[in-house]
C-alpha angles and dihedrals in degrees: 000000000000128000117263121238090244090054091048091054092046092055092043091053090050093053098077127117128242087263139345115282114279112219119224132183135208089024098169131027119242089251091054091048092053091050091049091051089043090057090051089052097043100044103039164120098116132201130229114271091238092052092054103050111030135061095182141017089250090060090051094045090053088065093050134051144234135049128299126222111285120247095026130116116235116253131178087217089074091067099041111132128157098255118130134196141200137173119241096178135009140169087026091298127114107234094205120043093215088068097050094116093044092057102035089051116167093195092053093048091053091048094054094043089052092046091057098031085235134149102220138036137166129192110249111172143000126192140160134220117201137180144149116223106344140163122225118220092176109117090199134303146186120245112247108281124210128219130193103280096001109071139160088254096058104026138059115271091235093055095051089047094053090046089053094049094046099065089218097111104045091122089059098041113122110228109241139168134189139210103211118187132185131204107193133136093196106127094213109032117097140143125281121205141169107215094169095050131288094275091059125078116285128239130210139217095221125227139285093066102172111149089346125126150163136237106221150138097246094176090073101034126075110232143151140196115238130239115264140193131024112334093229090059099045096095110031119209110260096032110153140157090268094053112126134202122217144144117283105253090211099050126031091204094057138070132202139211113213130188104193105316095334121101104218099177140009125200135187116230091248089060096054127104100216119185124189115197117195117183134189136186112233129204124198095210144338094285093056091046091052094047091052096045098043096045094222094145106034133149125225125219090244092053093046092052091047091052091050093049094047093047095045092049090048088057089054101259117143103235117180118225103250127217092196104024096176094059112021107114094205092053094044090050092049098047092046091052089061092061106026103105092192101268131256117352095216144010134209111271088231093054113045123172115263108247116253115265092237093153088064092064 
C-alpha cells in the first residue's frame, strides 16, 4: 500500500515547529569558542555520526525521508560522509567543567522561553558535529524527538523519529528548543529548512555562517545541513565506519581523520564546519513541569510500538508482527513506510542533495 496524497499533506502540515527559526548572531564569545574547540581536542577521538546511532541502513532511513532507488539493497555505505559527533553535556549535566557557562547559559534559556512563550526551561543536552570538506546525502530529517517515557536517551533513534513523524504522540511530545550555531568560513554552505512543512518551499540560513545560529524546534521541522568544501575532498579515500576525528598531536591548529593507524585527511581549523547544538526542555507552566518531572503520564516503548502497529494496520499497511521490534530491519522498514510522506518537495537550487554513494556498497 502507498500513502495517499491527502495523507501526505496531513503529515506535512503536522511537521511544523512552534515558530519559524529565529536567527541570532555572535552566539559565543571567542573565549567560549576556544574552550569548545579545546574540549573537542582534549576529549577525543570522536566517531562518525552514522557509526554512533545506527545498526542498519533501515534504522538510518527511518530518520530521513524520501524514496530510494528501486531494485537496490540498502547499505549504510551509501550514506557514509566524514562528519563526526560528540556530546558535551547530557542528562542536564555538563560533561566537562570548562564548558559550564556554555551549557548553563542564561541567554539561551531566555531565548527558548521566549520562543515558546513558556515559563520554565532547563538545559538538557549539548553536542557538536564537526567535519572538514564533506558531502551530505541526507535529503532532510527531523532531530530526534523525546516523549514522556520514550526519550532519545533510552530508545533507538529510529523509533523516536518515526513516532515524531506519525503525529500519534503529540500529547506526549516534550516541548524542546535548540540554539544551533555554526562556525564555517565556507562561502556557499548554509542551512536548509522547511518551517511550513516539507511539502512547502524551503528557506535557507545563507552563508557565511560563522558564529551565527538559530533558535528553533528542530524535532518538528525538516532541515538539513549543506555540503561544504571542494567536491573532490568531500569523501576522502579510506573513509570507513571506524574512522575517527581528533586533534593533530603535532599541530594545535590542525585536525586529523584516521582509519586504523592511517591518517586519511588533515584539516586546518579554518577549514572545519563546526556545529554546536544546545538543547533545552521547555515547560509552559508549573503543571506541565510537574507532569514531566513526576512521570505520571508516561509512555513505554512497548506501548508506543503497539500504537504504531495498530494505527498503521488500520490505515491498510501490511505490518509484520515483530519478535525483536527495535532491531528487525523488515519491521523498521514497514513501519517507517506508513509515516514517511516522501520528504521535502523541493530544495534550493544553490544547495542540492549530494547523490548517494551507491557505488561504495
